[in-house]
PLY file of the C-alpha trace (Angstrom):
ply
format ascii 1.0
element vertex 53
property float x
property float y
property float z
element edge 52
property int vertex1
property int vertex2
end_header
36.61 9.86 -1.50
32.89 10.05 -2.12
32.68 13.77 -1.36
35.65 14.41 -3.63
33.91 12.65 -6.54
30.67 14.48 -5.77
32.49 17.81 -5.86
34.09 16.94 -9.19
30.72 15.99 -10.68
29.13 19.23 -9.49
31.94 21.29 -11.02
31.66 19.36 -14.29
27.91 19.96 -14.41
28.41 23.70 -13.81
30.93 23.76 -16.66
28.47 21.92 -18.91
25.82 24.56 -18.19
28.35 27.28 -19.07
29.32 25.55 -22.32
25.66 25.17 -23.25
25.11 28.88 -22.56
28.08 29.85 -24.74
26.86 27.63 -27.58
23.37 29.12 -27.28
24.77 32.64 -27.47
26.89 31.69 -30.49
23.83 30.32 -32.32
21.84 33.42 -31.31
19.32 31.49 -29.22
19.18 34.10 -26.50
16.21 32.67 -24.58
17.89 29.33 -24.00
21.21 31.02 -23.23
19.54 33.05 -20.48
18.05 29.85 -19.14
21.44 28.12 -19.06
23.10 31.15 -17.46
20.38 31.23 -14.81
20.82 27.53 -14.17
24.58 27.97 -13.89
24.26 30.80 -11.39
21.67 29.05 -9.25
23.51 25.72 -9.27
26.82 27.34 -8.38
25.19 29.29 -5.53
23.66 26.07 -4.19
27.04 24.36 -4.52
28.83 27.16 -2.66
26.27 27.27 0.15
26.51 23.49 0.62
30.29 23.64 0.62
30.30 26.25 3.42
28.21 24.00 5.68
0 1
1 2
2 3
3 4
4 5
5 6
6 7
7 8
8 9
9 10
10 11
11 12
12 13
13 14
14 15
15 16
16 17
17 18
18 19
19 20
20 21
21 22
22 23
23 24
24 25
25 26
26 27
27 28
28 29
29 30
30 31
31 32
32 33
33 34
34 35
35 36
36 37
37 38
38 39
39 40
40 41
41 42
42 43
43 44
44 45
45 46
46 47
47 48
48 49
49 50
50 51
51 52
């Protein structure tokens, strides 16, 4: 149960980073959108590597 909740929270946080990146692109704040996209990619790669182990 705990790992299931942890997985849900990680997916929600990745989605929040994506939403923040989309909002930043829409408001033409490209520097912060690149930051959020980078955070999304790195966090999802960490999540996938932990899930494989």
